[in-house]
DODRENKOL-644235 format. One record per residue: x, y, z of N, C-alpha, C, O in turn. Coordinates in steps of 0.2 Angstrom, whole numbers, plus 2048, in hexadecimal, padded with zeros to 3 digits. Example, Ala and Ser with C-alpha at 12.3 -4.5 7.8 and 13.67 -1.06 7.14 Angstrom:
! residues 2
atom n.east: 842 | n.north: 7E4 | n.up: 827 | ca.east: 83E | ca.north: 7EA | ca.up: 827 | c.east: 842 | c.north: 7F0 | c.up: 827 | o.east: 847 | o.north: 7EF | o.up: 82A $
atom n.east: 840 | n.north: 7F5 | n.up: 823 | ca.east: 844 | ca.north: 7FB | ca.up: 824 | c.east: 840 | c.north: 800 | c.up: 827 | o.east: 843 | o.north: 806 | o.up: 828 $
END
This chain:
! residues 94
atom n.east: E5C | n.north: 39E | n.up: 88F | ca.east: E5E | ca.north: 39B | ca.up: 891 | c.east: E5A | c.north: 395 | c.up: 896 | o.east: E5B | o.north: 390 | o.up: 899 $
atom n.east: E56 | n.north: 399 | n.up: 895 | ca.east: E51 | ca.north: 396 | ca.up: 89B | c.east: E4E | c.north: 391 | c.up: 897 | o.east: E4C | o.north: 38C | o.up: 89A $
atom n.east: E4C | n.north: 391 | n.up: 891 | ca.east: E4B | ca.north: 38B | ca.up: 88E | c.east: E4F | c.north: 386 | c.up: 88C | o.east: E4D | o.north: 380 | o.up: 88B $
atom n.east: E57 | n.north: 387 | n.up: 88B | ca.east: E5C | ca.north: 385 | ca.up: 88C | c.east: E5A | c.north: 37F | c.up: 891 | o.east: E57 | o.north: 37A | o.up: 890 $
atom n.east: E5C | n.north: 381 | n.up: 898 | ca.east: E5A | ca.north: 37F | ca.up: 89C | c.east: E52 | c.north: 379 | c.up: 89E | o.east: E51 | o.north: 376 | o.up: 8A2 $
atom n.east: E4F | n.north: 37B | n.up: 899 | ca.east: E4A | ca.north: 379 | ca.up: 89B | c.east: E4A | c.north: 371 | c.up: 895 | o.east: E47 | o.north: 36C | o.up: 896 $
atom n.east: E4D | n.north: 372 | n.up: 891 | ca.east: E51 | ca.north: 36D | ca.up: 88B | c.east: E53 | c.north: 367 | c.up: 88F | o.east: E51 | o.north: 361 | o.up: 890 $
atom n.east: E58 | n.north: 36C | n.up: 893 | ca.east: E5E | ca.north: 366 | ca.up: 898 | c.east: E5C | c.north: 360 | c.up: 89E | o.east: E5F | o.north: 35B | o.up: 8A0 $
atom n.east: E54 | n.north: 365 | n.up: 8A0 | ca.east: E51 | ca.north: 362 | ca.up: 8A5 | c.east: E4E | c.north: 35A | c.up: 8A0 | o.east: E4E | o.north: 355 | o.up: 8A2 $
atom n.east: E4A | n.north: 35D | n.up: 899 | ca.east: E49 | ca.north: 359 | ca.up: 898 | c.east: E4B | c.north: 354 | c.up: 895 | o.east: E47 | o.north: 34F | o.up: 894 $
atom n.east: E51 | n.north: 353 | n.up: 894 | ca.east: E56 | ca.north: 34C | ca.up: 892 | c.east: E58 | c.north: 34C | c.up: 897 | o.east: E5E | o.north: 34D | o.up: 895 $
atom n.east: E59 | n.north: 34C | n.up: 89B | ca.east: E5B | ca.north: 34A | ca.up: 8A4 | c.east: E55 | c.north: 345 | c.up: 8A8 | o.east: E55 | o.north: 341 | o.up: 8AD $
atom n.east: E4E | n.north: 348 | n.up: 8A1 | ca.east: E49 | ca.north: 344 | ca.up: 8A6 | c.east: E4B | c.north: 33D | c.up: 8A2 | o.east: E4B | o.north: 339 | o.up: 8A6 $
atom n.east: E4D | n.north: 33A | n.up: 89B | ca.east: E4D | ca.north: 338 | ca.up: 897 | c.east: E51 | c.north: 332 | c.up: 89A | o.east: E4F | o.north: 32D | o.up: 89C $
atom n.east: E59 | n.north: 334 | n.up: 89C | ca.east: E61 | ca.north: 334 | ca.up: 89F | c.east: E61 | c.north: 335 | c.up: 8A2 | o.east: E63 | o.north: 33B | o.up: 8A1 $
atom n.east: E60 | n.north: 335 | n.up: 8A9 | ca.east: E5F | ca.north: 338 | ca.up: 8AE | c.east: E67 | c.north: 338 | c.up: 8B1 | o.east: E69 | o.north: 33C | o.up: 8B5 $
atom n.east: E6C | n.north: 332 | n.up: 8AF | ca.east: E74 | ca.north: 32F | ca.up: 8AF | c.east: E76 | c.north: 333 | c.up: 8A8 | o.east: E79 | o.north: 331 | o.up: 8A3 $
atom n.east: E75 | n.north: 339 | n.up: 8A9 | ca.east: E79 | ca.north: 33C | ca.up: 8A3 | c.east: E7D | c.north: 342 | c.up: 8A3 | o.east: E7B | o.north: 347 | o.up: 8A1 $
atom n.east: E85 | n.north: 340 | n.up: 8A7 | ca.east: E87 | ca.north: 345 | ca.up: 8AA | c.east: E8A | c.north: 34A | c.up: 8A6 | o.east: E8E | o.north: 34E | o.up: 8A9 $
atom n.east: E88 | n.north: 34C | n.up: 8A0 | ca.east: E8C | ca.north: 351 | ca.up: 89D | c.east: E86 | c.north: 356 | c.up: 899 | o.east: E86 | o.north: 35B | o.up: 896 $
atom n.east: E7E | n.north: 351 | n.up: 89B | ca.east: E7C | ca.north: 358 | ca.up: 89D | c.east: E78 | c.north: 35B | c.up: 8A3 | o.east: E76 | o.north: 361 | o.up: 8A4 $
atom n.east: E79 | n.north: 356 | n.up: 8A6 | ca.east: E7A | ca.north: 35A | ca.up: 8AD | c.east: E81 | c.north: 360 | c.up: 8B3 | o.east: E81 | o.north: 363 | o.up: 8B8 $
atom n.east: E85 | n.north: 35F | n.up: 8AC | ca.east: E8A | ca.north: 367 | ca.up: 8AA | c.east: E85 | c.north: 36C | c.up: 8A7 | o.east: E84 | o.north: 371 | o.up: 8A9 $
atom n.east: E83 | n.north: 369 | n.up: 8A3 | ca.east: E80 | ca.north: 36F | ca.up: 89B | c.east: E7C | c.north: 372 | c.up: 8A0 | o.east: E7C | o.north: 378 | o.up: 8A1 $
atom n.east: E77 | n.north: 36E | n.up: 8A5 | ca.east: E74 | ca.north: 371 | ca.up: 8AA | c.east: E73 | c.north: 374 | c.up: 8AD | o.east: E6F | o.north: 378 | o.up: 8AF $
atom n.east: E7B | n.north: 371 | n.up: 8B0 | ca.east: E7E | ca.north: 376 | ca.up: 8B4 | c.east: E82 | c.north: 37C | c.up: 8B1 | o.east: E81 | o.north: 381 | o.up: 8B4 $
atom n.east: E85 | n.north: 37D | n.up: 8AD | ca.east: E86 | ca.north: 386 | ca.up: 8AB | c.east: E81 | c.north: 38A | c.up: 8A9 | o.east: E82 | o.north: 390 | o.up: 8AB $
atom n.east: E78 | n.north: 388 | n.up: 8A4 | ca.east: E75 | ca.north: 38B | ca.up: 8A3 | c.east: E71 | c.north: 38D | c.up: 8A9 | o.east: E6C | o.north: 391 | o.up: 8A7 $
atom n.east: E72 | n.north: 38B | n.up: 8B1 | ca.east: E70 | ca.north: 38E | ca.up: 8B5 | c.east: E71 | c.north: 391 | c.up: 8B6 | o.east: E6E | o.north: 396 | o.up: 8B8 $
atom n.east: E7A | n.north: 391 | n.up: 8B6 | ca.east: E80 | ca.north: 395 | ca.up: 8B9 | c.east: E7E | c.north: 39B | c.up: 8B4 | o.east: E80 | o.north: 3A0 | o.up: 8B7 $
atom n.east: E7C | n.north: 39C | n.up: 8AF | ca.east: E7C | ca.north: 3A2 | ca.up: 8AC | c.east: E74 | c.north: 3A3 | c.up: 8AE | o.east: E72 | o.north: 3A6 | o.up: 8A9 $
atom n.east: E71 | n.north: 3A2 | n.up: 8B1 | ca.east: E6B | ca.north: 3A5 | ca.up: 8B2 | c.east: E6A | c.north: 3A7 | c.up: 8B8 | o.east: E65 | o.north: 3A8 | o.up: 8B9 $
atom n.east: E71 | n.north: 3A8 | n.up: 8BD | ca.east: E71 | ca.north: 3AA | ca.up: 8C4 | c.east: E71 | c.north: 3A4 | c.up: 8C7 | o.east: E77 | o.north: 3A2 | o.up: 8C7 $
atom n.east: E6D | n.north: 3A0 | n.up: 8CA | ca.east: E69 | ca.north: 398 | ca.up: 8CB | c.east: E71 | c.north: 392 | c.up: 8D0 | o.east: E72 | o.north: 38C | o.up: 8D1 $
atom n.east: E75 | n.north: 397 | n.up: 8D2 | ca.east: E7B | ca.north: 396 | ca.up: 8D3 | c.east: E7A | c.north: 38E | c.up: 8D8 | o.east: E7D | o.north: 389 | o.up: 8D6 $
atom n.east: E75 | n.north: 38D | n.up: 8DE | ca.east: E73 | ca.north: 386 | ca.up: 8E0 | c.east: E72 | c.north: 383 | c.up: 8DD | o.east: E75 | o.north: 37F | o.up: 8DB $
atom n.east: E6D | n.north: 384 | n.up: 8DA | ca.east: E69 | ca.north: 37E | ca.up: 8D4 | c.east: E71 | c.north: 37D | c.up: 8D0 | o.east: E74 | o.north: 378 | o.up: 8D1 $
atom n.east: E74 | n.north: 381 | n.up: 8CC | ca.east: E7C | ca.north: 380 | ca.up: 8C9 | c.east: E80 | c.north: 37B | c.up: 8CC | o.east: E82 | o.north: 376 | o.up: 8CA $
atom n.east: E82 | n.north: 37E | n.up: 8D3 | ca.east: E84 | ca.north: 379 | ca.up: 8D8 | c.east: E81 | c.north: 374 | c.up: 8D6 | o.east: E84 | o.north: 372 | o.up: 8D1 $
atom n.east: E7C | n.north: 371 | n.up: 8D8 | ca.east: E7B | ca.north: 36B | ca.up: 8D5 | c.east: E7A | c.north: 365 | c.up: 8D2 | o.east: E7C | o.north: 35F | o.up: 8D2 $
atom n.east: E77 | n.north: 369 | n.up: 8CD | ca.east: E7C | ca.north: 366 | ca.up: 8C5 | c.east: E82 | c.north: 366 | c.up: 8C5 | o.east: E83 | o.north: 362 | o.up: 8C2 $
atom n.east: E88 | n.north: 368 | n.up: 8C7 | ca.east: E8E | ca.north: 365 | ca.up: 8C4 | c.east: E90 | c.north: 362 | c.up: 8CB | o.east: E96 | o.north: 361 | o.up: 8CC $
atom n.east: E8B | n.north: 361 | n.up: 8CF | ca.east: E8C | ca.north: 35A | ca.up: 8D5 | c.east: E8A | c.north: 354 | c.up: 8CF | o.east: E8C | o.north: 34F | o.up: 8CC $
atom n.east: E85 | n.north: 355 | n.up: 8D0 | ca.east: E85 | ca.north: 34C | ca.up: 8CC | c.east: E88 | c.north: 34A | c.up: 8C7 | o.east: E8C | o.north: 345 | o.up: 8C6 $
atom n.east: E86 | n.north: 352 | n.up: 8C2 | ca.east: E8B | ca.north: 34E | ca.up: 8BE | c.east: E95 | c.north: 34C | c.up: 8C0 | o.east: E98 | o.north: 348 | o.up: 8BD $
atom n.east: E96 | n.north: 34F | n.up: 8C2 | ca.east: E9D | ca.north: 34C | ca.up: 8C9 | c.east: E9D | c.north: 345 | c.up: 8C8 | o.east: EA0 | o.north: 341 | o.up: 8C5 $
atom n.east: E95 | n.north: 344 | n.up: 8CD | ca.east: E96 | ca.north: 33D | ca.up: 8CF | c.east: E93 | c.north: 338 | c.up: 8CA | o.east: E91 | o.north: 333 | o.up: 8CD $
atom n.east: E92 | n.north: 339 | n.up: 8C7 | ca.east: E91 | ca.north: 336 | ca.up: 8C1 | c.east: E95 | c.north: 336 | c.up: 8BC | o.east: E93 | o.north: 334 | o.up: 8B7 $
atom n.east: E9B | n.north: 339 | n.up: 8BE | ca.east: EA0 | ca.north: 339 | ca.up: 8B7 | c.east: EA5 | c.north: 33D | c.up: 8BA | o.east: EA5 | o.north: 343 | o.up: 8BA $
atom n.east: EAA | n.north: 339 | n.up: 8BE | ca.east: EAF | ca.north: 33D | ca.up: 8C3 | c.east: EB3 | c.north: 341 | c.up: 8BD | o.east: EB4 | o.north: 346 | o.up: 8BF $
atom n.east: EB5 | n.north: 341 | n.up: 8B9 | ca.east: EB8 | ca.north: 343 | ca.up: 8B3 | c.east: EB9 | c.north: 348 | c.up: 8B1 | o.east: EBF | o.north: 34A | o.up: 8AE $
atom n.east: EB2 | n.north: 34C | n.up: 8B1 | ca.east: EAF | ca.north: 34F | ca.up: 8AD | c.east: EB2 | c.north: 355 | c.up: 8AE | o.east: EB0 | o.north: 359 | o.up: 8B2 $
atom n.east: EB5 | n.north: 356 | n.up: 8AB | ca.east: EB9 | ca.north: 35E | ca.up: 8AD | c.east: EB3 | c.north: 364 | c.up: 8AA | o.east: EB3 | o.north: 369 | o.up: 8AD $
atom n.east: EAE | n.north: 363 | n.up: 8A5 | ca.east: EAB | ca.north: 36B | ca.up: 8A5 | c.east: EA8 | c.north: 36A | c.up: 8AC | o.east: EA9 | o.north: 36F | o.up: 8B0 $
atom n.east: EA4 | n.north: 366 | n.up: 8AD | ca.east: EA1 | ca.north: 366 | ca.up: 8B5 | c.east: EA5 | c.north: 368 | c.up: 8BB | o.east: EA3 | o.north: 36B | o.up: 8C0 $
atom n.east: EAB | n.north: 365 | n.up: 8BA | ca.east: EAF | ca.north: 366 | ca.up: 8BF | c.east: EB3 | c.north: 36C | c.up: 8BF | o.east: EB5 | o.north: 36F | o.up: 8C4 $
atom n.east: EB3 | n.north: 36F | n.up: 8B9 | ca.east: EB3 | ca.north: 378 | ca.up: 8B8 | c.east: EAE | c.north: 37E | c.up: 8BC | o.east: EAE | o.north: 382 | o.up: 8C0 $
atom n.east: EAB | n.north: 379 | n.up: 8B8 | ca.east: EA3 | ca.north: 37F | ca.up: 8B9 | c.east: EA1 | c.north: 37E | c.up: 8C0 | o.east: E9E | o.north: 383 | o.up: 8C3 $
atom n.east: EA2 | n.north: 379 | n.up: 8C4 | ca.east: E9F | ca.north: 379 | ca.up: 8CA | c.east: EA7 | c.north: 37F | c.up: 8CE | o.east: EA6 | o.north: 382 | o.up: 8D3 $
atom n.east: EAD | n.north: 380 | n.up: 8CB | ca.east: EB2 | ca.north: 381 | ca.up: 8CF | c.east: EAE | c.north: 38A | c.up: 8CE | o.east: EAE | o.north: 38D | o.up: 8D3 $
atom n.east: EAC | n.north: 38B | n.up: 8C7 | ca.east: EAB | ca.north: 393 | ca.up: 8C7 | c.east: EA5 | c.north: 395 | c.up: 8CC | o.east: EA4 | o.north: 39B | o.up: 8CD $
atom n.east: EA2 | n.north: 390 | n.up: 8CD | ca.east: E99 | ca.north: 390 | ca.up: 8D2 | c.east: E9E | c.north: 391 | c.up: 8DA | o.east: E9C | o.north: 395 | o.up: 8DF $
atom n.east: E9F | n.north: 390 | n.up: 8DB | ca.east: EA6 | ca.north: 38E | ca.up: 8E3 | c.east: EA7 | c.north: 396 | c.up: 8E3 | o.east: EA4 | o.north: 39A | o.up: 8E7 $
atom n.east: EAC | n.north: 398 | n.up: 8DB | ca.east: EB0 | ca.north: 39E | ca.up: 8DB | c.east: EAB | c.north: 3A2 | c.up: 8DC | o.east: EAD | o.north: 3A7 | o.up: 8E0 $
atom n.east: EA4 | n.north: 3A3 | n.up: 8DA | ca.east: E9F | ca.north: 3A9 | ca.up: 8DA | c.east: E9A | c.north: 3AC | c.up: 8E0 | o.east: E97 | o.north: 3B0 | o.up: 8E1 $
atom n.east: E9D | n.north: 3A5 | n.up: 8E3 | ca.east: E99 | ca.north: 3A3 | ca.up: 8ED | c.east: E9F | c.north: 3A5 | c.up: 8F0 | o.east: E9F | o.north: 3A3 | o.up: 8F6 $
atom n.east: EA3 | n.north: 3A8 | n.up: 8EF | ca.east: EAA | ca.north: 3AB | ca.up: 8F1 | c.east: EAC | c.north: 3A6 | c.up: 8F4 | o.east: EAA | o.north: 3A7 | o.up: 8FA $
atom n.east: EB0 | n.north: 3A1 | n.up: 8F4 | ca.east: EAF | ca.north: 398 | ca.up: 8F6 | c.east: EB7 | c.north: 398 | c.up: 8EF | o.east: EB8 | o.north: 392 | o.up: 8EC $
atom n.east: EBC | n.north: 39F | n.up: 8EF | ca.east: EC1 | ca.north: 39D | ca.up: 8ED | c.east: EC4 | c.north: 397 | c.up: 8EE | o.east: EC5 | o.north: 394 | o.up: 8E9 $
atom n.east: EC7 | n.north: 395 | n.up: 8F2 | ca.east: ECD | ca.north: 391 | ca.up: 8F6 | c.east: EC9 | c.north: 389 | c.up: 8F3 | o.east: ECD | o.north: 384 | o.up: 8F1 $
atom n.east: EC4 | n.north: 388 | n.up: 8F4 | ca.east: EBE | ca.north: 382 | ca.up: 8EF | c.east: EBF | c.north: 382 | c.up: 8EA | o.east: EC2 | o.north: 37E | o.up: 8E7 $
atom n.east: EBC | n.north: 38A | n.up: 8E6 | ca.east: EBB | ca.north: 38B | ca.up: 8DF | c.east: EC2 | c.north: 38B | c.up: 8DB | o.east: EC1 | o.north: 388 | o.up: 8D6 $
atom n.east: EC8 | n.north: 38D | n.up: 8DB | ca.east: ECD | ca.north: 38C | ca.up: 8DA | c.east: ED0 | c.north: 384 | c.up: 8D8 | o.east: ED1 | o.north: 382 | o.up: 8D3 $
atom n.east: ED0 | n.north: 382 | n.up: 8DE | ca.east: ED0 | ca.north: 378 | ca.up: 8DD | c.east: ECB | c.north: 377 | c.up: 8D9 | o.east: ECE | o.north: 375 | o.up: 8D4 $
atom n.east: EC6 | n.north: 377 | n.up: 8D8 | ca.east: EC4 | ca.north: 372 | ca.up: 8D7 | c.east: EC4 | c.north: 374 | c.up: 8CD | o.east: EC4 | o.north: 370 | o.up: 8C9 $
atom n.east: EC6 | n.north: 37E | n.up: 8CB | ca.east: EC8 | ca.north: 37E | ca.up: 8C4 | c.east: ED0 | c.north: 37B | c.up: 8C3 | o.east: ED3 | o.north: 379 | o.up: 8BE $
atom n.east: ED2 | n.north: 37C | n.up: 8C8 | ca.east: ED8 | ca.north: 378 | ca.up: 8C5 | c.east: ED8 | c.north: 36E | c.up: 8C4 | o.east: EDC | o.north: 36A | o.up: 8C2 $
atom n.east: ED3 | n.north: 36D | n.up: 8C5 | ca.east: ED2 | ca.north: 364 | ca.up: 8C7 | c.east: ECF | c.north: 363 | c.up: 8C0 | o.east: ECF | o.north: 35D | o.up: 8BC $
atom n.east: ECB | n.north: 36C | n.up: 8BD | ca.east: EC6 | ca.north: 368 | ca.up: 8B6 | c.east: ECA | c.north: 36A | c.up: 8B1 | o.east: ECB | o.north: 365 | o.up: 8AD $
atom n.east: ECE | n.north: 370 | n.up: 8AF | ca.east: ED0 | ca.north: 372 | ca.up: 8AB | c.east: EDA | c.north: 372 | c.up: 8AD | o.east: EDE | o.north: 373 | o.up: 8A9 $
atom n.east: EDB | n.north: 371 | n.up: 8B4 | ca.east: EE4 | ca.north: 372 | ca.up: 8B4 | c.east: EE6 | c.north: 375 | c.up: 8B3 | o.east: EEC | o.north: 373 | o.up: 8B2 $
atom n.east: EE5 | n.north: 37C | n.up: 8B0 | ca.east: EEA | ca.north: 382 | ca.up: 8B1 | c.east: EE3 | c.north: 389 | c.up: 8B1 | o.east: EDE | o.north: 38B | o.up: 8AD $
atom n.east: EE9 | n.north: 38D | n.up: 8B8 | ca.east: EE2 | ca.north: 394 | ca.up: 8B6 | c.east: EE7 | c.north: 39A | c.up: 8B4 | o.east: EED | o.north: 39A | o.up: 8B5 $
atom n.east: EE4 | n.north: 39E | n.up: 8B1 | ca.east: EE9 | ca.north: 3A4 | ca.up: 8B0 | c.east: EE6 | c.north: 3AB | c.up: 8B5 | o.east: EE0 | o.north: 3AB | o.up: 8B6 $
atom n.east: EE7 | n.north: 3B1 | n.up: 8B8 | ca.east: EE6 | ca.north: 3B4 | ca.up: 8BA | c.east: EE9 | c.north: 3BF | c.up: 8B7 | o.east: EEE | o.north: 3C2 | o.up: 8B9 $
atom n.east: EE5 | n.north: 3C1 | n.up: 8B4 | ca.east: EE8 | ca.north: 3C5 | ca.up: 8B1 | c.east: EE5 | c.north: 3CB | c.up: 8B6 | o.east: EDF | o.north: 3CD | o.up: 8B8 $
atom n.east: EEA | n.north: 3CD | n.up: 8B6 | ca.east: EE9 | ca.north: 3D5 | ca.up: 8BA | c.east: EE1 | c.north: 3D8 | c.up: 8B9 | o.east: EDC | o.north: 3D8 | o.up: 8BD $
atom n.east: EE3 | n.north: 3DB | n.up: 8B0 | ca.east: EDD | ca.north: 3DE | ca.up: 8AD | c.east: ED7 | c.north: 3DC | c.up: 8AB | o.east: ED2 | o.north: 3DF | o.up: 8AB $
atom n.east: EDA | n.north: 3D4 | n.up: 8A7 | ca.east: ED4 | ca.north: 3D3 | ca.up: 8A9 | c.east: ED0 | c.north: 3CC | c.up: 8AC | o.east: ECB | o.north: 3C9 | o.up: 8AA $
atom n.east: ED4 | n.north: 3CA | n.up: 8B1 | ca.east: ED0 | ca.north: 3C5 | ca.up: 8B6 | c.east: ED1 | c.north: 3BF | c.up: 8B6 | o.east: ED6 | o.north: 3BC | o.up: 8B3 $
atom n.east: ECD | n.north: 3BB | n.up: 8B9 | ca.east: ED0 | ca.north: 3B3 | ca.up: 8B8 | c.east: ECF | c.north: 3B0 | c.up: 8AF | o.east: ECE | o.north: 3B3 | o.up: 8AA $
atom n.east: ED1 | n.north: 3AB | n.up: 8B1 | ca.east: ED2 | ca.north: 3AA | ca.up: 8AB | c.east: ED5 | c.north: 3A3 | c.up: 8A9 | o.east: EDB | o.north: 3A2 | o.up: 8A8 $
atom n.east: ED0 | n.north: 39D | n.up: 8A8 | ca.east: ECF | ca.north: 397 | ca.up: 8A9 | c.east: ED2 | c.north: 396 | c.up: 8A1 | o.east: ED0 | o.north: 398 | o.up: 89B $
atom n.east: ED7 | n.north: 392 | n.up: 8A2 | ca.east: EDB | ca.north: 38C | ca.up: 89A | c.east: EDD | c.north: 385 | c.up: 89B | o.east: EE0 | o.north: 382 | o.up: 896 $
END
């Protein structure tokens, strides 16, 4: 995953306004438990492309993981539109 993160950063060095790449970098950082950096990447992606659902949903998951539940759920609703909760398996975004 670290190599993938480096690839996204290299791509952003070439095209810094590539919103989808910022969102993908956020996802890679999230998997590496680099929460604050993931948050910044998702926010940058959203600032470049206001309706980028993957970035909005990713931001929602980061906020949920940080304990900011109301804000996280709000972003998830904006991004994907539907949130389901199953008592046995937990949160599911569809």
